C-alpha positions in Angstrom: 0.3 -0.1 -0.4 1.4 3.1 -0.7 0.7 6.2 1.3 -0.7 9.8 -0.2 1.0 11.7 2.8 4.2 13.9 1.9 7.3 13.8 3.7 6.2 16.8 6.0 3.1 14.8 7.0 4.8 12.2 8.3 4.9 12.2 12.2 7.2 9.5 12.8 10.1 10.1 14.9 12.6 7.5 15.8 13.1 6.5 19.5 16.4 4.9 19.1 19.0 7.3 20.7 22.3 8.8 18.8 24.6 7.7 21.1 24.0 3.6 22.6 26.3 2.1 25.2 27.8 -1.1 24.2 30.4 -3.0 26.4 32.5 -6.4 26.0 32.8 -7.9 29.1 33.9 -11.2 31.0 34.4 -9.2 34.2 31.7 -9.3 36.2 33.2 -7.0 39.0 33.6 -4.5 36.5 30.1 -5.1 34.6 28.6 -4.4 38.0 30.5 -1.5 38.7 29.2 0.1 35.4 25.2 -1.3 35.9 25.3 0.6 39.0 26.3 4.2 37.2 23.7 3.2 34.6 20.2 4.2 34.5 18.8 2.1 31.9 18.1 -1.6 31.5 20.7 -3.9 30.3 20.7 -6.2 27.2 22.9 -9.3 27.0 23.9 -10.7 23.6 26.9 -12.5 22.3 30.3 -11.3 21.3 32.3 -12.2 18.4 31.0 -11.4 15.3 27.9 -9.4 14.6 25.0 -11.3 13.3 21.6 -10.0 11.6 19.6 -12.0 14.6 21.1 -10.4 17.4 21.2 -7.1 15.6 17.5 -6.8 15.1 16.5 -8.5 18.5 18.3 -5.6 20.0 16.9 -2.8 17.8 13.4 -3.9 18.5 13.8 -3.9 22.0 14.9 -0.1 21.8 11.8 0.6 20.1 9.6 -0.6 23.4 9.3 1.8 26.5 11.4 -0.5 29.0 14.8 -0.5 26.8 15.0 3.5 25.9 18.4 4.0 26.9 19.8 0.9 27.7 23.1 -0.6 28.0 24.2 -3.5 25.8 26.8 -6.3 26.6 28.3 -8.4 24.4 29.5 -11.4 26.4 29.7 -15.3 26.5 30.6 -15.6 29.9 27.3 -17.2 31.5 28.0 -15.7 34.9 28.0 -12.3 33.4 24.9 -13.2 31.5 23.2 -14.5 34.2 23.2 -10.8 35.8 21.8 -9.1 33.0 18.4 -7.9 32.8 17.2 -9.5 28.9 19.0 -12.0 26.8 19.1 -12.4 23.1 20.4 -14.6 21.0 22.8 -16.7 23.3 22.6 -18.1 27.0 21.3 -21.5 25.5 18.0 -20.7 27.3 14.5 -19.7 26.0 12.3 -18.4 28.7 9.8 -16.0 28.3 9.3 -15.3 31.8 12.7 -15.0 33.2 13.6 -12.8 29.8 16.1 -15.1 27.9 15.9 -15.7 24.3 18.1 -17.7 22.5 16.0 -18.8 19.6 19.0 -21.1 18.9 16.9 -23.5 21.8 13.5 -23.1 20.4 12.0 -25.3 17.7 9.9 -24.6 15.1 7.8 -27.4 16.8 7.5 -25.5 19.9 6.4 -22.7 18.0 3.7 -24.0 16.2 2.4 -26.1 19.5 1.9 -23.0 21.5 
């Protein structure tokens, strides 16, 4: 569907911030020190190469009311991941209630049967 609105009539404002704090860490003590100084929620995902799935997940969270100004921590250290508010694409757990979303643990059958 093509919109008949002109660019000036569009009322969309991006909620993605100009500055985003992203850190990689395997040091839980360092991370806890940073988290205590940080007002926003903390999103965890894996370190190493970026993939479209975790970038998409983190970006989608930026558009929610809860994760407006998050800290994103990139690590595979489970002791660090366990301290974060929400985890995407890593951690070996898919549990909605615990905010753990490693889609590699969710199968098509799980989704279909839900």
